[in-house]
C-alpha positions in Angstrom: -62.0 55.8 58.3 -60.5 56.1 61.8 -57.0 55.4 62.7 -58.0 52.2 64.5 -59.7 51.0 61.3 -56.5 51.6 59.4 -54.5 49.6 61.9 -56.9 46.7 61.7 -57.1 46.7 57.9 -53.4 47.0 57.2 -50.3 45.9 59.0 -47.5 48.5 59.1 -44.0 47.9 60.2 -42.4 50.3 62.6 -40.3 52.0 59.9 -43.4 52.8 57.9 -45.2 54.2 61.0 -42.2 56.4 61.8 -42.1 57.7 58.2 -45.8 58.5 58.3 -45.4 60.5 61.5 -42.4 62.5 60.4 -42.7 63.2 56.6 -45.1 65.0 54.3 -47.7 67.7 54.9 -49.7 66.9 58.0 -47.8 63.7 58.9 -49.7 61.1 60.9 -52.3 58.8 59.5 -53.9 61.2 57.0 -51.0 63.4 55.9 -49.5 63.5 52.4 -47.3 60.5 53.2 -49.5 59.2 56.0 -50.6 55.6 56.7 -53.9 56.1 54.9 -52.0 56.8 51.7 -49.7 53.9 52.3 -52.6 51.5 52.7 -54.3 53.1 49.6 -51.2 52.5 47.5 -51.4 48.7 47.6 -53.8 45.7 47.6 -51.5 43.9 50.0 -52.6 43.4 53.6 -49.6 45.2 54.9 -47.2 48.1 54.2 -43.5 48.2 55.2 -40.4 50.3 54.3 -36.9 49.0 54.7 -34.6 50.8 57.1 -30.9 50.9 56.5 -29.2 53.2 58.9 -32.0 54.8 60.9 -35.5 56.0 60.0 -34.1 58.7 57.7 -32.2 56.2 55.5 -34.5 53.9 53.6 -34.1 51.6 50.7 -34.9 53.6 47.6 -36.5 52.3 44.4 -34.9 52.3 41.0 -34.6 56.0 40.0 -34.8 55.1 36.3 -33.1 57.0 33.4 -34.1 60.5 34.6 -31.9 60.5 37.6 -30.0 63.8 37.9 -27.3 62.7 40.4 -24.1 60.8 39.6 -24.4 57.8 37.4 -22.5 55.7 39.9 -25.2 56.5 42.5 -28.0 55.7 40.0 -26.5 52.3 39.3 -26.1 51.4 43.0 -29.7 52.4 43.7 -31.0 50.5 40.7 -29.2 47.3 41.6 -30.2 47.4 45.3 -33.9 47.9 44.3 -33.8 45.1 41.7 -32.1 42.7 44.1 -34.4 43.4 47.0 -37.5 43.0 44.8 -36.2 39.7 43.4 -35.6 38.4 46.9 -39.2 39.4 48.0 -40.6 37.8 44.8 -38.6 34.6 45.6 -40.4 34.1 48.9 -43.8 35.1 47.5 -44.1 38.5 49.2 -45.5 41.5 47.4 -43.1 44.4 46.8 -43.6 47.6 44.9 -42.4 51.2 44.5 -43.9 54.0 46.7 -42.8 57.6 46.5 -39.2 56.7 45.5 -38.9 53.9 48.1 -39.2 50.1 48.0 -42.3 49.0 49.9 -43.4 45.5 50.8 -46.3 43.6 52.4 -45.5 43.9 56.1 -48.3 41.5 57.0 -45.9 38.6 56.1 -43.6 37.5 58.9 -41.2 36.3 56.2 -41.4 39.7 54.5 -40.5 41.5 57.7 -37.6 39.2 58.4 -36.3 39.7 54.9 -36.6 43.4 55.2 -34.6 43.3 58.4 -32.0 41.1 56.6 -31.7 43.5 53.6 -31.5 46.6 55.8 -28.8 45.0 57.9 -26.8 43.9 54.9 -26.9 47.4 53.4 -25.9 49.0 56.7 -22.7 46.9 56.6 -22.0 47.2 52.8 -23.8 49.6 50.4 -24.4 47.1 47.5 -26.5 43.9 47.4 -25.1 42.5 44.2 -21.5 43.5 43.3 -21.5 41.5 40.1 -24.6 43.3 38.7 -23.1 46.7 39.7 -19.9 45.8 37.9 -21.9 44.8 34.8 -23.8 48.1 34.7 -20.7 50.1 35.5 -18.9 48.6 32.5 -21.8 49.5 30.3 -21.8 53.0 31.6 -18.1 53.3 31.2 -18.3 52.2 27.6 -20.8 55.0 27.0 -18.5 57.6 28.7 -15.6 56.6 26.5 -17.6 56.7 23.3 -18.8 60.2 24.2 -15.3 61.4 25.4 -13.2 60.4 22.4 -13.5 59.5 18.7 -12.3 55.9 18.6 -10.2 54.9 15.7 -11.2 52.1 13.3 -10.5 48.7 14.9 -10.7 49.9 18.5 -13.8 49.8 20.6 -14.6 51.1 24.1 -14.2 47.6 25.5 -10.6 47.5 24.3 -9.9 50.8 26.1 -11.6 49.6 29.3 -9.5 46.5 29.5 -6.4 48.7 29.5 -7.7 51.0 32.3 -6.4 50.1 35.8 -9.8 51.2 37.2 -13.1 51.4 35.5 -14.1 55.1 35.5 -17.8 54.5 34.9 -19.2 57.9 35.9 -19.1 61.0 33.8 -19.6 63.2 36.8 -16.8 61.5 38.7 -14.3 61.9 35.8 -12.9 60.0 32.9 -9.2 59.9 33.8 -7.2 57.1 32.4 -8.5 57.1 28.9 -5.4 58.7 27.4 -3.1 56.2 29.2 -5.2 53.3 28.0 -5.1 54.5 24.4 -1.3 54.9 24.6 -1.1 51.3 26.0 -3.0 50.2 22.8 -0.4 52.0 20.8 -2.3 55.2 19.9 -1.5 58.9 20.3 -3.9 61.8 19.8 -2.9 64.0 16.9 -1.0 67.0 18.1 -3.3 69.3 16.1 -6.7 67.7 16.2 -8.6 65.0 18.2 -8.0 62.1 15.8 -6.3 59.1 17.4 -3.4 57.7 15.3 -1.4 54.4 15.5 1.9 55.8 16.6 4.3 55.7 19.6 5.6 59.2 18.9 4.7 62.0 21.2 3.6 65.0 19.1 2.7 62.9 16.0 0.2 64.5 13.6 -2.4 62.8 11.5 -1.7 62.9 7.8 -4.2 65.6 7.0 -2.8 67.9 9.7 0.8 67.2 8.6 -0.1 67.9 5.0 -1.7 71.2 5.9 1.8 72.5 7.0 3.0 72.4 3.3 3.9 75.6 1.6 1.8 76.6 -1.5 3.1 75.6 -4.9 5.5 72.9 -3.4 5.0 69.2 -3.2 7.8 68.3 -0.8 5.6 67.8 2.2 2.7 66.1 0.3 5.1 63.6 -1.3 6.6 62.9 2.2 3.2 62.5 3.8 2.0 60.2 0.9 4.9 58.0 1.6 4.1 57.9 5.3 0.4 57.2 4.5 1.5 54.3 2.3 3.7 52.9 5.1 1.2 53.5 7.9 3.5 55.9 9.8 3.1 59.4 11.0 5.2 62.6 11.1 5.8 65.0 13.9 5.9 68.8 13.5 9.6 68.5 13.8 9.8 66.0 10.9 7.7 68.4 8.7 9.9 71.3 9.6 13.0 69.4 8.6 11.5 68.6 5.2 10.6 72.3 4.7 14.1 73.4 5.8 15.6 70.9 3.4 13.6 72.1 0.4 15.1 74.9 -1.7 11.7 76.5 -2.4 10.2 76.1 1.1 13.3 77.2 3.0 13.2 80.7 1.7 9.4 80.8 2.2 10.0 79.9 5.9 13.1 82.0 6.4 13.0 84.9 3.9 15.8 86.6 5.8 17.8 83.5 6.4 20.7 84.5 4.1 20.7 88.2 4.9 23.7 89.0 7.1 
């Protein structure tokens, strides 16, 4: 097939032509990413790519779940691709994925006009549908929180997100703000382990960690912790030390030389 026959058989927009000339082994009509391959990839009468900020910045397709960049970037690319395809579908113009980009039937004047409109919109602002991005960011943030901490009974990731001043949706960008949100919900992380406990006291310990501070053969700390467990309260290390110092048996275990002077 000659280059002239390709041009007659398939309508290319200028962005697709430029891409074919500058990318892939060989370039031009018959290169790895050439116009022959573009035509061969679709049953449509035309092939177009959507330019955003120059020929090297094109609208990409949904990267799927196996994207190795930042989650926030994957979400943005997914939403832009979904939105663009829905808009092409709404006007009855074919649209498909090609080598990681969104392609469309460039033989349609309405399709070419829409491609220009989408490219112009993305050149001014990087997202086509903020509401959809926010929805996916929330879902991703929920996953980040569930992986970052062990949530206590009665608290879910949505509760934590509602207390965060900014949704930190990307594990690669960071998860700051979770601890502050948990504290706003009335929880502190145990000073000795990663369990979250309902307490306003800094340095509070969960019941098991506090009980592990007990001296052998003495029930002073276990009795104290059982009372706190019954009342739904928690002790700090300082509280436990005070109990041990006030116990005749434990004091000498803690301070064997306390009376030698």
